[in-house]
N, C-alpha and C positions, 0 to 999 in steps of 0.2 A: 883364631883371629877373625874368621868369617861369621861366627855365630852372632856376635854383637851387631855386626852390620846387617845381617838378615833380620834380626829382631827389630832393629831400628826401622828398616824398610817396611816390615809387617805392621809395626805400630803406626807408621806414617800412612800406610794404606787404610788402616782401620779408622784413623782420624779423618782422612779424606772421605771415606765411605759414610761416616757419621755426619760430616758436614753436608754431603750431598743429600742424604736422606732428610736432614733438617731443612735444607733449602727446598726440597721437593714438598715437604709437608707445609712449609710456609706458602709456597706457590699454590698448592691445592686449596689450602684454607682461604687464601686471598681470592682465588677463582670462584670458590663456592660462595664466599661473602658477596662478591661483586655480582655474580649471577643471581643470587637470591634477592639482592637489592633491586636489580633491574626488573625481575619478575614482579616484585612487590609494587614498584612504580607503575608497571604496565597494568596490574590489577587495580590500583588506585585510579589510574587514568581511565580505565574502562568503566569503573563505577561512577566516576565523575561524568563521563559521557552519557551513561544511562540516566543519571540524575538530571542531566540537562533535558533529556527527552521525556522525563516523567510527567511534566505538566501537560504535554500534548496527549497523553493517554490516561489521564485521571478523570474519570467521570462516574457519577453515581448512577445506579440502575434506574432510578426515577427520572433523572435528567436524560438518560439515554432513551427511555421510552417516550418522553415528551418530544425529544428532538426527532425521533422517527415519525411520530404523528405529525409534527409541524412541518416535516419535509414534504407533506402532501397538502398543506393549507397555505396557499399564497395569500399575502396581504399587501396590496398595492397602496403605497402612501408616499407622496412626494414631499410631505411636510417635514418629516424627521427621518434620519438615517437609521435603518435597523441595525442591531448589533450582530456582527459576524463573529462567530466563534472560531477558535483555532484548535479544536480537539480532533484527534485522528483515530481514536479507538473505535468509535461507531462506524466511520467510513471503512476502516480496515476490516472490521467484521462483516460489513456488507459486501465488500469485495470478495472475501472468502465464501460468503453465502452465494454470491453470483457464480463463483467458480464451481461450487458444488452443484448448483442447478444446471450449469452449462455442461458439466461432466455427465449428469444424468440425461440431459437432452441429446448429447452426442452418442452415448451408448444406446439410448432408446432408438435413435434414428439410424443406427448402423453407420455413422459417419466414420470414414477411414482417413487417418492422418498419415501421409506418406513419410514425413520426417518428424521424428520426435514422438512423444507419447501424448495421449489425451490430456493427461495432467499438465504437461508442459505447455501444450497448446492453449488450454484454458487459462493457465496462469499468465501466459504471454498476452492473451487477448484482454483479460480483465485488468491486469496491472498496467499493460500498455495503454489502454484507454484511459484509466484513471490518471496516470501521470501525463500522458500525451495531451488529452483533452484539457486537463487542468493547466498545462503549460500554454496551450493555445488560448484559453479563456483569460488566463493571467496576462498574456501579451496584449490581447485586445483590451482588457480592462486598463492596462497601463497606457495604451495609446489613447483610449477614451477618457483617461484621467478619472477613473472610478475609485481610486484609493483603496485597493484590495491587495493584501499580501498573498504570497504563494501558498502559505499554510492555510489561510482562510479559503483560498480557492480550492485546495485539496479537500478541505472539510465540507465546503458547500457542494461540490460535485459528488463527493463520496456519499453524502446523505441523500442526494438525488437518486442514487442507485437503488434506494429502497423501493421506488416505484417499478424499476426494472425487475427486481426480484419478485414482486407481487405479480407482475404481468407474466413472467416466465413460469412461475409456479401454477397460477390459475389457468393459464393456457394449456398446461399439461394435464391438469386434473379435469377441467371443464372443456375438453376438446370437442369439436363438432365432427360430423362424419365426413363431409366433403368440402367444406368451406373454411375459411379463416375468419369468419365473422366474429367469433368470441375473442380471438386475438386482437382484431382491429378495434373492437369495442374497448377492451382493456387497455390497448395501446393509446387510444385517444384519452381515456379517462385518467388512468394512473400515470402514464407517460406524460400526458399533457399537464397534469397537476404538478408533477415534480419539476417540469420545465418552467411552468409559471412561477413556482416557488423561487427558483434561482433568479428568474427575471425580476421578481418583486424585491428580492434582497439587494439587487444591484441598481434598481430604478432610481432611488433617491440619491445614490452615490454618483450617478452619471450626469454630468452637467447639462448637455444640450440634447435636443430631440434627434439630431442626426447620429450622435454618438450612441444614444439609447437604441435607436433602430439597428445600428450595426452590431452592437453588443448583444441585444436581445434576440435578434434574428439568427445570429451565429450560434448562440446557446441553444435555441430551439431546434435548429437544423441538425447540429451535431448530436444533441441528446436524443432526439426522436429517431434519427437514422441509425444510430448505434443499436437501439432496441430492435429495429427492423432487421438489421444485420444479424443480431444474435438469434432471432427467431428463425429466419429463413435459411441461414447458413449452418446453424449448429443445433437448433432446438426443434426439429421437425418430428416431434413425438406423435403428432396426429396421424400422419401416414404410417408410422411404425406400428402404432396400436391398432390401426384399422386392418393391418395385414396379419395380426395375430389370430 
């Protein structure tokens, strides 16, 4: 009499086990499907974000060369507003170039960084200046009603770093024995030209003379003092090479 009961219980246990395994397979399949769909949506969202940024980094080599040269050619004109670009590829490459020159200067001068590495310090200084000074100039341009966007300010200030790169490179190669005459000459010529270029681009966009004076003087002071800071604080290759 017990065998049929035991057989029925065993069959019931088998059915329950089959149902449990089927439910588990459905749960795993649903989980894999939902997880795959979420990852696909994230990938599509990332591609969409990259596609949004693509116009800011699309530039032809010839256009890049022309913009680098034009960053040292100021053209003052109050009759028409010059076209401000919103491209960030050239400025970003100039920031990386400035970082490389700064690293060489720090290593050549034996500069010791107490916290962090030389790479981190150079990145912090260059990117901090690019974003910080751009924010400051954008705020002043907004107050002076110059009609400049933040992206255009980033691009304008970024291309002005081409003069900084030239000064830091040539002051390392063409160093003098005891004075900083070569640096000061390059500082006035290339640093001054890049500062004048920024001022000329914003001159026709700034309405009144007092606003122009405030905006242009602030740009010149910030731009020229940063180059002095880079040379005397981190790029003292002259003294280092003299001691070799």
